[in-house]
C-alpha positions as CSV (number, residue, x, y, z in Angstrom):
1,M,2.6,-27.8,-3.6
2,S,2.5,-24.2,-4.7
3,E,2.9,-23.1,-1.0
4,V,6.1,-25.3,-0.7
5,I,7.5,-23.8,-3.9
6,A,6.7,-20.3,-2.8
7,T,8.4,-20.9,0.6
8,E,11.5,-22.4,-1.1
9,T,11.7,-19.5,-3.6
10,M,11.5,-17.0,-0.7
11,S,14.2,-18.9,1.3
12,S,16.5,-19.0,-1.7
13,T,16.0,-15.2,-2.3
14,M,16.7,-14.5,1.3
15,A,19.9,-16.6,1.3
16,R,21.2,-14.9,-1.9
17,L,20.4,-11.5,-0.4
18,H,22.2,-12.3,2.9
19,A,25.2,-13.5,0.9
20,A,25.3,-10.4,-1.2
21,L,25.1,-8.1,1.8
22,S,27.8,-10.1,3.7
23,Q,30.1,-9.9,0.6
24,G,29.5,-6.2,0.1
25,M,27.8,-6.8,-3.3
26,F,25.4,-3.9,-2.8
27,V,24.4,-3.4,-6.4
28,H,23.3,-7.0,-6.6
29,A,21.6,-6.7,-3.2
30,R,19.7,-3.6,-4.2
31,R,18.4,-5.4,-7.3
32,L,17.3,-8.4,-5.2
33,I,15.6,-6.2,-2.6
34,N,13.6,-4.2,-5.1
35,E,12.6,-7.2,-7.1
36,A,11.3,-9.0,-4.1
37,P,7.7,-8.5,-2.8
38,A,7.5,-5.7,-0.3
39,A,6.2,-8.1,2.4
40,D,9.3,-10.2,1.9
41,V,11.6,-7.2,2.3
42,A,9.8,-6.3,5.5
43,H,10.2,-9.8,6.7
44,L,13.9,-9.7,6.0
45,M,14.3,-6.5,7.9
46,S,12.4,-7.9,10.9
47,S,14.6,-11.0,10.7
48,S,17.9,-9.0,10.7
49,P,20.0,-7.5,13.5
50,P,19.8,-3.6,13.7
51,R,22.9,-2.9,11.6
52,K,21.9,-5.1,8.7
53,R,18.4,-3.8,8.9
54,E,19.6,-0.3,8.5
55,L,21.6,-1.3,5.4
56,I,18.6,-3.1,3.8
57,W,16.4,0.0,4.3
58,K,19.0,2.2,2.6
59,L,18.9,-0.1,-0.5
60,V,15.0,0.1,-0.8
61,D,14.0,2.4,-3.7
62,S,12.1,5.5,-2.5
63,T,9.1,4.5,-4.5
64,R,8.7,1.3,-2.6
65,E,9.3,2.6,0.9
66,G,5.6,3.0,1.7
67,D,4.9,-0.6,0.6
68,V,7.6,-1.9,2.8
69,L,6.7,0.3,5.8
70,Q,3.1,-1.0,5.9
71,H,4.3,-4.6,6.4
72,L,6.7,-3.8,9.3
73,D,5.8,-4.2,13.0
74,D,4.7,-1.0,14.8
75,D,8.0,-0.3,16.5
76,L,10.1,-0.8,13.4
77,R,7.7,1.2,11.3
78,A,7.8,4.1,13.7
79,L,11.6,4.0,13.7
80,F,11.9,4.3,9.9
81,L,9.0,6.7,9.5
82,G,11.0,9.1,11.6
83,R,13.8,9.1,8.9
84,L,11.5,10.5,6.2
85,T,10.5,14.1,5.6
86,P,6.8,14.9,5.3
87,K,7.2,15.3,1.5
88,E,9.1,12.0,1.2
89,L,6.4,10.4,3.3
90,A,3.6,11.7,1.1
91,E,5.4,10.5,-2.0
92,A,6.2,7.1,-0.6
93,T,2.7,6.4,0.6
94,Q,0.5,7.9,-2.2
95,Q,-0.1,4.4,-3.8
96,L,-1.2,2.8,-0.5
97,D,-4.7,1.8,0.3
98,T,-6.5,4.2,2.7
99,D,-6.5,1.8,5.7
100,D,-2.8,1.1,5.3
101,L,-2.0,4.8,4.9
102,A,-4.0,5.6,8.0
103,D,-2.1,3.0,10.0
104,L,1.2,4.6,8.9
105,L,0.1,8.2,9.7
106,G,-1.3,7.2,13.1
107,D,2.3,6.4,14.2
108,L,3.6,9.9,13.4
109,P,4.1,12.8,15.8
110,D,1.3,15.3,15.5
111,D,3.4,18.0,13.7
112,V,4.7,15.6,11.1
113,Y,1.3,14.1,10.7
114,R,-0.2,17.5,9.9
115,E,2.6,18.3,7.4
116,V,2.0,15.0,5.6
117,L,-1.7,15.7,5.4
118,H,-1.1,19.2,4.1
119,S,1.1,17.8,1.3
120,M,-1.7,15.5,0.0
121,D,-4.3,16.3,-2.5
122,E,-7.8,17.1,-1.2
123,Q,-9.3,13.7,-2.1
124,N,-6.7,11.6,-0.4
125,R,-6.7,13.9,2.6
126,Q,-10.4,13.5,3.1
127,R,-10.2,9.7,2.8
128,V,-7.4,9.5,5.3
129,L,-9.1,11.8,7.8
130,K,-12.2,9.7,7.5
131,A,-10.3,6.5,8.2
132,L,-8.4,8.1,11.1
133,S,-11.7,9.2,12.8
134,Y,-12.3,5.6,13.9
135,P,-10.4,3.7,16.6
136,D,-7.7,1.3,15.3
137,D,-9.3,-1.8,16.9
138,T,-12.7,-1.3,15.3
139,A,-14.2,-2.1,11.9
140,G,-13.9,1.6,11.0
141,G,-10.2,1.4,11.7
142,L,-9.8,-1.7,9.5
143,M,-11.9,-0.6,6.6
144,N,-10.8,0.7,3.2
145,T,-12.9,3.2,1.3
146,D,-11.9,1.9,-2.2
147,T,-15.3,0.3,-2.8
148,V,-16.9,-0.3,-6.2
149,T,-20.6,0.6,-6.0
150,V,-23.4,0.4,-8.5
151,R,-27.1,1.2,-8.6
152,P,-29.8,-1.5,-8.5
153,D,-31.7,-0.2,-11.5
154,V,-29.1,-0.7,-14.1
155,S,-28.4,-3.7,-16.3
156,V,-25.6,-6.2,-16.2
157,D,-24.4,-4.9,-19.5
158,V,-24.1,-1.3,-18.2
159,V,-22.1,-2.5,-15.2
160,L,-19.7,-4.6,-17.3
161,R,-19.1,-1.6,-19.6
162,Y,-18.5,0.6,-16.6
163,L,-15.9,-1.9,-15.2
164,R,-14.2,-2.0,-18.6
165,V,-14.0,1.8,-18.7
166,R,-12.7,1.8,-15.1
167,G,-10.0,-0.6,-16.2
168,E,-8.8,-1.7,-12.7
169,L,-10.5,-3.1,-9.6
170,P,-9.2,-2.7,-6.0
171,D,-7.3,-5.7,-4.7
172,T,-9.3,-8.5,-3.2
173,T,-12.5,-7.5,-5.0
174,D,-14.9,-10.5,-5.1
175,S,-18.2,-8.6,-5.3
176,L,-19.7,-5.2,-6.1
177,F,-21.7,-3.2,-3.4
178,I,-25.2,-2.1,-4.3
179,V,-26.4,1.2,-2.9
180,D,-29.3,3.5,-3.7
181,R,-29.0,7.2,-4.4
182,D,-28.7,8.0,-0.7
183,D,-25.8,5.5,-0.3
184,Q,-28.0,3.1,1.6
185,Y,-26.4,-0.3,1.5
186,L,-28.7,-2.8,-0.2
187,G,-26.4,-5.9,-0.7
188,T,-23.8,-7.3,-3.0
189,V,-23.5,-8.9,-6.4
190,A,-20.7,-11.4,-6.8
191,L,-18.4,-10.9,-9.8
192,T,-19.0,-14.5,-10.7
193,T,-22.7,-13.9,-10.8
194,L,-22.2,-10.8,-12.9
195,L,-20.1,-12.6,-15.5
196,T,-22.5,-15.5,-15.9
197,S,-25.8,-13.5,-16.1
198,Q,-27.6,-12.3,-19.2
199,P,-26.6,-8.7,-20.3
200,D,-30.2,-7.4,-20.1
201,E,-30.8,-8.6,-16.5
202,L,-31.2,-5.9,-13.9
203,I,-28.8,-5.7,-10.9
204,E,-31.8,-5.6,-8.5
205,D,-32.7,-9.1,-9.6
206,L,-29.2,-10.4,-8.7
207,I,-28.7,-8.7,-5.3
208,D,-27.7,-10.8,-2.4
209,S,-29.6,-8.8,0.2
210,D,-28.5,-11.1,3.0
211,A,-24.8,-10.2,2.5
212,L,-23.0,-9.4,5.8
213,R,-23.2,-5.9,7.1
214,I,-20.5,-4.9,9.6
215,P,-21.3,-2.0,12.0
216,V,-18.5,0.6,11.9
217,D,-18.0,0.3,15.7
218,M,-17.6,-3.5,15.9
219,D,-14.4,-4.5,17.5
220,D,-11.7,-6.1,15.2
221,N,-11.7,-9.5,16.9
222,S,-15.4,-9.9,16.3
223,V,-14.8,-8.9,12.7
224,A,-12.1,-11.6,12.4
225,Q,-14.4,-14.2,13.9
226,L,-17.2,-13.3,11.4
227,F,-14.8,-13.7,8.5
228,E,-13.6,-17.1,9.9
229,R,-17.1,-18.5,10.4
230,R,-18.5,-17.4,7.1
231,D,-15.3,-17.8,4.9
232,L,-15.5,-14.2,3.7
233,I,-13.2,-12.4,1.3
234,S,-14.7,-9.0,1.8
235,A,-17.6,-7.4,3.6
236,A,-19.4,-4.0,3.7
237,V,-19.0,-1.6,6.6
238,I,-22.0,0.5,7.4
239,D,-22.9,3.4,9.8
240,D,-25.8,3.5,12.2
241,D,-28.1,4.7,9.4
242,G,-27.2,1.8,7.1
243,K,-25.1,3.9,4.7
244,L,-22.1,2.2,3.1
245,L,-18.8,3.6,4.5
246,G,-16.2,1.1,3.1
247,R,-15.2,-2.5,3.1
248,I,-13.0,-4.9,5.1
249,T,-11.0,-7.5,3.2
250,I,-9.4,-10.8,4.2
251,D,-5.8,-9.4,4.2
252,D,-6.8,-6.9,6.9
253,V,-8.4,-9.7,8.9
254,V,-5.3,-11.9,8.6
255,D,-3.3,-9.1,10.1
256,V,-5.7,-8.9,13.1
257,I,-5.5,-12.6,13.7
258,R,-1.7,-12.6,13.5
259,E,-1.4,-9.6,15.8
260,E,-3.8,-11.1,18.3
261,A,-2.0,-14.5,18.3
262,D,1.4,-12.7,18.6
263,S,0.2,-10.6,21.5
264,S,-1.3,-13.6,23.4
265,L,1.9,-15.6,22.9
266,K,4.0,-12.8,24.3
267,S,1.7,-12.1,27.2
268,M,1.8,-15.7,28.3
269,A,5.6,-15.4,28.5
270,G,5.4,-12.0,30.2
271,L,6.8,-10.2,27.2
272,D,5.8,-6.7,26.1
273,E,3.7,-6.6,22.9
274,H,6.5,-4.5,21.3
275,E,9.2,-7.1,22.0
276,E,11.0,-8.2,18.8
277,T,13.4,-11.0,18.1
278,F,16.3,-8.8,17.0
279,G,15.4,-5.8,19.2
280,Q,18.1,-3.7,20.9
281,V,19.5,-5.0,24.2
282,L,18.7,-2.1,26.6
283,P,15.0,-1.6,25.7
284,S,14.4,-5.3,25.7
285,A,16.1,-5.8,29.0
286,R,14.1,-3.0,30.6
287,R,10.8,-4.4,29.3
288,R,11.6,-7.9,30.5
289,L,12.9,-6.7,33.9
290,V,9.5,-5.7,35.2
291,W,7.9,-9.1,34.7
292,L,11.0,-11.0,35.9
293,S,10.9,-8.8,39.1
294,I,7.3,-9.8,39.7
295,N,8.2,-13.4,39.2
296,L,11.1,-13.0,41.7
297,C,8.6,-11.7,44.3
298,T,6.4,-14.7,43.8
299,A,9.4,-17.0,44.1
300,L,10.3,-15.3,47.4
301,I,6.7,-15.8,48.7
302,A,7.1,-19.5,47.9
303,A,10.4,-19.6,49.8
304,L,8.6,-17.9,52.8
305,V,6.0,-20.6,52.7
306,N,8.7,-23.3,52.8
307,S,10.5,-21.5,55.7
308,A,7.2,-21.5,57.7
309,F,7.4,-25.3,57.6
310,E,11.1,-25.6,58.3
311,N,10.7,-28.0,61.2
312,T,8.6,-30.3,59.0
313,L,11.2,-30.4,56.3
314,E,14.0,-31.0,58.8
315,H,12.2,-34.0,60.4
316,L,10.9,-35.6,57.2
317,A,13.4,-36.0,54.4
318,T,10.8,-37.8,52.2
319,V,8.6,-34.7,52.3
320,A,11.5,-32.6,51.1
321,I,12.1,-35.0,48.2
322,L,8.5,-35.0,47.2
323,L,8.0,-31.3,47.7
324,T,7.9,-30.3,44.0
325,V,5.6,-33.1,42.8
326,V,2.3,-31.5,43.9
327,P,2.9,-27.9,42.6
328,S,4.3,-29.3,39.4
329,M,1.2,-31.4,38.7
330,G,-1.0,-28.5,39.6
331,G,0.8,-26.3,37.2
332,A,0.4,-28.8,34.4
333,A,-3.3,-29.3,35.0
334,G,-3.9,-25.6,35.3
335,N,-2.1,-24.9,32.0
336,Q,-4.3,-27.4,30.2
337,A,-7.4,-25.6,31.4
338,V,-6.1,-22.1,30.9
339,T,-4.9,-22.9,27.3
340,L,-8.4,-24.2,26.3
341,T,-10.1,-21.2,28.0
342,I,-7.9,-18.6,26.3
343,R,-8.5,-20.4,22.9
344,G,-12.2,-20.4,23.5
345,I,-12.2,-16.7,24.3
346,A,-10.1,-15.9,21.2
347,L,-12.5,-17.9,19.0
348,G,-15.6,-16.3,20.5
349,H,-16.9,-19.6,21.9
350,I,-17.0,-18.5,25.5
351,E,-19.7,-16.0,26.5
352,Q,-21.3,-15.1,29.9
353,S,-24.2,-17.5,29.2
354,N,-21.9,-20.6,29.2
355,Y,-19.5,-19.6,32.0
356,R,-21.1,-21.8,34.6
357,W,-21.2,-24.9,32.3
358,L,-17.5,-24.4,31.6
359,I,-16.5,-24.0,35.2
360,V,-18.5,-27.1,36.2
361,K,-16.9,-29.1,33.4
362,E,-13.4,-28.2,34.4
363,L,-14.1,-29.0,38.1
364,A,-15.4,-32.4,37.0
365,I,-12.3,-33.1,34.9
366,G,-10.1,-31.9,37.8
367,S,-11.9,-34.2,40.2
368,L,-11.7,-37.2,38.0
369,N,-8.1,-36.8,37.1
370,G,-7.3,-35.8,40.7
371,L,-8.9,-39.0,42.0
372,I,-7.0,-41.2,39.6
373,L,-3.6,-39.6,40.0
374,S,-3.8,-39.1,43.7
375,V,-4.6,-42.7,44.3
376,A,-1.8,-43.8,42.0
377,L,0.7,-41.4,43.8
378,A,-0.4,-42.5,47.2
379,V,0.1,-46.2,46.4
380,V,3.6,-45.5,45.0
381,V,4.7,-43.4,48.0
382,A,3.1,-46.0,50.4
383,L,5.1,-48.8,48.8
384,W,8.2,-46.8,48.6
385,R,8.3,-45.1,52.1
386,S,5.2,-44.7,54.2
387,T,1.4,-45.3,54.0
388,A,0.8,-42.1,56.0
389,I,2.9,-39.9,53.8
390,G,1.3,-41.6,50.7
391,A,-2.2,-40.7,52.1
392,V,-1.1,-37.1,52.8
393,I,0.5,-36.4,49.4
394,G,-2.4,-38.2,47.7
395,F,-5.0,-35.9,49.3
396,A,-2.8,-32.8,48.6
397,L,-2.5,-33.7,45.0
398,F,-6.3,-34.2,44.6
399,F,-7.1,-30.8,46.2
400,T,-4.4,-29.0,44.2
401,L,-5.6,-30.5,40.8
402,L,-9.1,-29.4,41.7
403,I,-8.0,-25.8,42.5
404,A,-5.8,-25.7,39.4
405,S,-8.6,-26.7,37.1
406,L,-10.8,-24.0,38.7
407,A,-8.1,-21.4,38.5
408,G,-7.3,-22.3,34.9
409,V,-10.8,-21.4,33.7
410,A,-11.6,-18.7,36.3
411,I,-8.6,-16.5,36.0
412,P,-8.9,-15.8,32.2
413,L,-12.6,-15.1,32.6
414,I,-11.9,-12.6,35.5
415,L,-9.2,-10.9,33.5
416,R,-11.5,-10.7,30.5
417,K,-14.2,-9.1,32.8
418,L,-11.6,-6.5,33.9
419,D,-10.7,-5.7,30.2
420,L,-7.2,-7.2,30.7
421,D,-5.5,-9.7,28.4
422,P,-6.6,-13.2,29.4
423,A,-3.2,-14.6,28.2
424,L,-1.6,-13.0,31.3
425,S,-3.1,-15.9,33.3
426,G,-0.9,-18.4,31.5
427,N,2.1,-17.5,33.5
428,L,2.3,-15.5,36.7
429,L,-1.2,-15.7,38.1
430,L,-1.8,-19.4,37.4
431,T,1.7,-20.5,38.4
432,T,1.5,-18.5,41.7
433,T,-2.0,-20.0,42.5
434,T,-1.0,-23.6,41.8
435,D,2.4,-23.3,43.5
436,M,0.9,-21.8,46.7
437,T,-1.9,-24.2,46.8
438,G,0.3,-27.2,46.3
439,L,2.9,-26.2,48.9
440,V,0.5,-25.0,51.6
441,T,-1.8,-28.0,51.3
442,F,1.0,-30.6,51.3
443,L,3.1,-29.0,54.1
444,S,0.0,-28.2,56.2
445,L,-1.3,-31.7,56.1
446,T,2.2,-33.1,56.7
447,T,2.6,-30.9,59.8
448,L,-0.9,-31.7,61.1
449,F,-0.9,-35.5,60.7
450,L,2.8,-36.6,60.6
451,L,4.4,-34.6,63.3
């Protein structure tokens, strides 16, 4: 119920803001923008055409610019980062978490990046440099250094007094990290455990020494899978020597999952990862043209296949009528297999050890469905036109469904092996494979047995 209310409230705010902007009520619009959560303002900008997006940005208070920037997509963020001077950037981002700040600075040109670092105080500069030393797609690139650490040899009462003096905990803090004097990570103590324990108990007696330790070089997708499997809110990041470097929180993991899903969805449609709904016409057209050109080439190849069997099509009108049935069925079967395979890869279910089982399973499914559907199609065509044509198209359908099932699982695995996005197989490669198989098989058998 609370999610529904939150959604309705956000929709209402967006509607009022759009109305205020459309009517030129900029004072009212400014108030609405700067009262709304930064994430909602970023969402509004991403959901608006370029001209209105520029207007919204001008109405954002300078003290909130950093918060809004961190929620924008990479391309939009880079666009508006370029509007700020190094001093303005430093002021706008001084309240951001280290990981968010590192993400923003990573999008800047080198000269601007150096100026922004120079304008920071020494402590923030070192924290950002540490975060930027790790690749974006690793645990080190995701982590934040704002950890709360305590020693194991102090009492619960001492820790609670320390927390009261500190006055504020970092966002998404569900536990404290326990380290020794050399910063070796020992485990965690949940805040709930701390609050319900006796004041004189020692922290070392409350440590969860089995708490997850994430290596700093683990890739971000593996981190997301660990969080999903273990229902984590936060986890420690350690170096090769077991020293605590920082922590990863669930909000960072949600961003990874969203970005991965977004990238896969776009790849399956042949879209560039930077493509946005309200992007400018010329850049969007240029990015899409490459993929459409490749698709045009594959369509021409299919046309060449058809032309090679021109005599067959001229003599058998029934074959021409049924020509699209086999490739279409192959594409449908292949898409089922490829979707499940890509999902399995994304969830970490598919590893090299179970490749063979998965391939055999899909071949078995393709064989079973192929047998049932090919017999059904052969009977229908035999009753409608000809037993011979029914037999030919039935065999062509069986063979095509078999190849489509194999291609649906094999192509994503091959792309993964080549360090390419498996989602690319959902469009061009799979469609080309099933279309060519269906056309060549059907027309070849028709030419061989019916002419």
